[in-house]
C-alpha positions in Angstrom: 0.0 0.0 0.0 2.9 2.4 0.7 4.3 1.8 -2.8 0.8 2.3 -4.4 0.4 5.6 -2.5 3.8 6.7 -3.7 3.0 6.0 -7.3 -0.3 7.9 -6.9 1.4 10.9 -5.4 4.1 10.8 -8.2 1.3 10.7 -10.8 -0.6 13.5 -9.2 2.5 15.6 -8.7 4.2 15.0 -12.0 1.3 14.6 -14.4 -2.1 15.8 -13.1 -1.1 19.0 -11.2 1.0 20.5 -14.0 -2.0 20.0 -16.4 -4.2 22.2 -14.3 -4.4 25.9 -14.6 -3.0 26.8 -11.3 -0.8 30.0 -11.1 2.9 29.5 -10.8 3.4 29.9 -7.0 0.5 27.6 -6.3 1.8 25.1 -8.8 5.1 24.9 -7.1 3.4 24.4 -3.7 1.5 21.4 -5.1 4.0 19.7 -7.4 7.1 19.8 -5.2 5.6 18.3 -2.1 3.6 15.7 -4.0 6.7 14.5 -5.9 8.8 14.6 -2.8 6.2 12.7 -0.8 5.9 10.1 -3.6 9.6 9.5 -3.6 9.6 9.2 0.2 6.8 6.6 0.0 8.9 4.5 -2.4 11.9 4.8 -0.1 9.7 3.7 2.8 8.4 0.8 0.8 11.9 -0.4 0.1 12.8 0.0 3.8 9.8 -2.1 4.8 10.8 -4.8 2.3 14.4 -4.8 3.7 13.0 -4.7 7.3 14.8 -1.5 8.3 14.0 0.0 11.7 13.5 3.5 10.2 10.9 2.4 7.7 8.0 2.0 10.2 8.1 5.5 11.7 8.6 6.9 8.2 5.4 5.3 7.0 3.6 6.6 10.1 4.8 10.1 9.4 3.9 9.9 5.7 0.5 8.5 6.6 -0.2 11.2 9.1 0.8 14.0 6.7 -1.2 12.4 3.9 -4.3 12.1 6.0 -4.0 15.7 7.1 -3.5 17.0 3.6 -6.3 14.8 2.2 -8.7 16.0 5.0 -7.8 19.6 4.3 -8.4 19.0 0.5 -11.8 17.4 1.3 -12.8 20.4 3.3 -11.6 22.9 0.7 -13.3 21.0 -2.2 -16.5 20.8 -0.2 -16.4 24.5 0.6 -15.5 25.6 -2.9 -18.5 23.8 -4.5 -21.2 26.3 -5.6 -23.9 23.6 -5.8 -24.3 20.8 -3.4 -21.4 18.6 -4.5 -21.4 18.6 -8.2 -19.9 15.7 -10.2 -16.3 17.1 -10.2 -16.4 17.8 -6.5 -17.8 14.4 -5.5 -15.1 12.7 -7.6 -12.4 14.7 -5.9 -13.8 14.1 -2.5 -14.1 10.4 -3.2 -10.4 10.3 -4.3 -9.3 12.0 -1.1 -11.3 9.7 1.1 -9.9 6.7 -0.8 -6.4 8.1 -0.1 -7.2 8.5 3.6 -8.2 4.9 3.7 -5.2 3.6 1.9 -2.9 5.6 4.2 -4.6 4.0 7.2 -4.1 0.5 5.8 -0.5 1.2 4.9 0.2 2.5 8.5 -1.5 -0.5 10.0 0.5 -3.0 8.1 3.7 -1.0 8.6 3.3 -1.2 12.4 1.6 -4.6 12.7 2.6 -6.9 9.9 0.7 -10.0 8.9 0.4 -12.1 12.1 1.2 -15.8 11.9 0.4 -18.4 14.5 3.4 -19.7 16.4 3.0 -23.2 14.9 3.1 -21.9 11.4 6.4 -20.0 11.7 9.1 -21.1 9.4 11.9 -22.8 11.2 15.4 -21.6 10.5 17.5 -24.0 8.4 20.3 -25.6 10.4 23.4 -27.2 9.0 24.5 -30.3 10.9 28.2 -30.9 10.6 29.9 -34.0 11.9 31.3 -33.6 15.4 35.1 -33.5 15.4 36.9 -36.3 17.2 39.2 -35.1 19.8 42.3 -37.2 20.1 44.1 -37.2 23.4 47.8 -36.2 23.2 50.2 -39.0 23.6 53.6 -38.9 25.3 56.9 -39.9 23.7 57.1 -43.1 25.8 53.7 -44.3 24.6 54.6 -44.1 21.0 55.9 -47.1 19.1 59.6 -47.6 19.4 61.7 -46.4 16.6 65.4 -46.5 15.9 67.5 -43.5 16.3 69.8 -42.9 13.4 72.1 -40.9 15.5 74.8 -43.1 17.0 73.2 -46.4 15.9 75.3 -49.2 14.7 74.5 -50.6 11.4 
């Protein structure tokens, strides 16, 4: 879900927002944070896959910021409608509510991953090596007799 949210934000920030007729300062305030947050979502998704400790809090912060921005957008879209939620307004509000839900799901699975019963856990593979034989050291007297070449008569 975090990666999907990142791709949505990249699409909105890089394709949809520049196609609107927003003035230049407002365009910069929409495009830059959306693209930056999209990249941060993809970085967080990679961190979750690689089980990094920093990824869970990052997903939480991104979800909190996204929910706040989407709630603000819902309120602004609802207030800006002349009529009682025209077709364009209801589509935008539905999109923002869907994004709020997807951020909630992403945050839930970032902090509490899929739970498995204790009996279904995968056991770690172990390699059994043969136990080395320890041979007791022997003394010189216990060895087999041998002839000394030094001083021996032939």
